[in-house]
C-alpha positions as CSV (number, residue, x, y, z in Angstrom):
1,X,123.1,94.4,85.2
2,X,120.6,93.9,82.3
3,X,119.1,90.5,82.1
4,X,116.8,89.0,79.4
5,X,113.4,87.8,80.6
6,X,114.4,84.1,80.8
7,X,117.7,84.9,82.7
8,X,115.9,87.3,85.1
9,X,113.2,84.7,85.9
10,X,115.7,81.8,86.3
11,X,118.0,83.8,88.5
12,X,115.1,85.1,90.6
13,X,113.7,81.6,91.2
14,X,117.1,80.5,92.6
15,X,117.7,83.6,94.7
16,X,116.6,83.2,98.3
17,X,117.7,86.8,99.0
18,X,115.6,88.4,96.2
19,X,113.3,91.4,96.3
20,X,111.3,92.5,93.2
21,X,111.1,96.2,92.7
22,X,108.5,97.9,90.4
23,X,109.5,101.5,89.5
24,X,106.4,102.3,87.5
25,X,103.7,104.8,88.4
26,X,100.7,103.7,90.5
27,X,98.5,104.1,87.4
28,X,100.8,101.7,85.4
29,X,100.6,99.2,88.2
30,X,96.8,98.9,87.6
31,X,97.8,97.0,84.5
32,X,99.2,94.3,86.8
33,X,102.4,93.6,88.7
34,X,104.8,90.8,89.0
35,X,103.8,89.0,92.2
36,X,105.4,90.1,95.4
37,X,106.9,93.2,93.8
38,X,107.1,96.4,95.9
39,X,106.4,99.6,94.0
40,X,108.5,102.8,94.3
41,X,107.8,105.2,91.5
42,X,111.0,106.5,90.0
43,X,109.2,109.6,88.8
44,X,108.9,110.8,92.4
45,X,112.5,112.1,92.1
46,X,113.8,112.7,95.6
47,X,110.9,110.8,97.1
48,X,112.2,107.7,95.2
49,X,115.7,108.3,96.7
50,X,114.2,108.5,100.2
51,X,112.1,105.3,99.8
52,X,115.0,103.4,98.3
53,X,117.3,104.5,101.2
54,X,115.0,102.5,103.5
55,X,115.5,99.3,101.6
56,X,117.8,96.5,102.8
57,X,121.1,96.9,100.9
58,X,122.0,93.2,101.6
59,X,119.2,92.0,99.4
60,X,119.3,91.4,95.6
61,X,117.0,93.6,93.7
62,X,115.2,92.5,90.5
63,X,114.0,95.8,89.0
64,X,111.4,96.4,86.3
65,X,109.3,99.2,84.7
66,X,107.1,99.3,81.6
67,X,109.8,98.9,78.9
68,X,113.2,98.6,80.7
69,X,114.5,102.2,80.5
70,X,113.4,103.6,83.9
71,X,114.4,100.4,85.6
72,X,117.9,100.6,84.1
73,X,118.1,104.1,85.5
74,X,116.9,102.9,88.9
75,X,119.5,100.2,89.0
76,X,122.2,102.9,88.3
77,X,120.9,105.1,91.0
78,X,120.7,102.2,93.5
79,X,124.3,101.1,92.6
80,X,125.5,104.7,93.4
81,X,123.6,104.4,96.7
82,X,125.5,101.3,97.7
83,X,123.3,98.5,96.5
84,X,125.6,95.9,95.1
85,X,123.2,93.5,93.3
86,X,120.6,95.1,91.0
87,X,119.1,93.3,88.0
88,X,117.2,95.1,85.3
89,X,114.5,93.3,83.4
90,X,115.1,93.9,79.7
91,X,111.9,94.7,77.8
92,X,110.1,95.4,81.1
93,X,106.5,94.6,82.0
94,X,105.4,95.0,78.3
95,X,107.3,91.8,77.4
96,X,106.7,90.0,80.7
97,X,105.5,86.4,80.0
98,X,105.3,85.3,83.6
99,X,102.7,85.4,86.3
100,X,100.8,88.7,86.9
101,X,98.8,89.8,89.9
102,X,96.7,92.9,90.3
103,X,96.7,95.4,93.2
104,X,93.8,95.0,95.7
105,X,93.2,91.4,94.8
């Protein structure tokens, strides 16, 4: 499901079962990440599938990338793999107005 920034943030704040998933490359993550996000690079192809298979399917996943395209694709893949609740951040990290943290801080 695609959510606008304000909807994504509001829903995330009220979701005790939430996990944030960043599907950008490691290099893109150097620009900053949404706090508490885990990174699984969708460009890793089958490696992405293997890592996603290890995630807890009972959680609700809030997924983002740089602009919203790859994360929409990731949500579709995850839904096919049996994840029931995936939420794509429309506009991605480029339009993110919320808090940002940096790897290795």
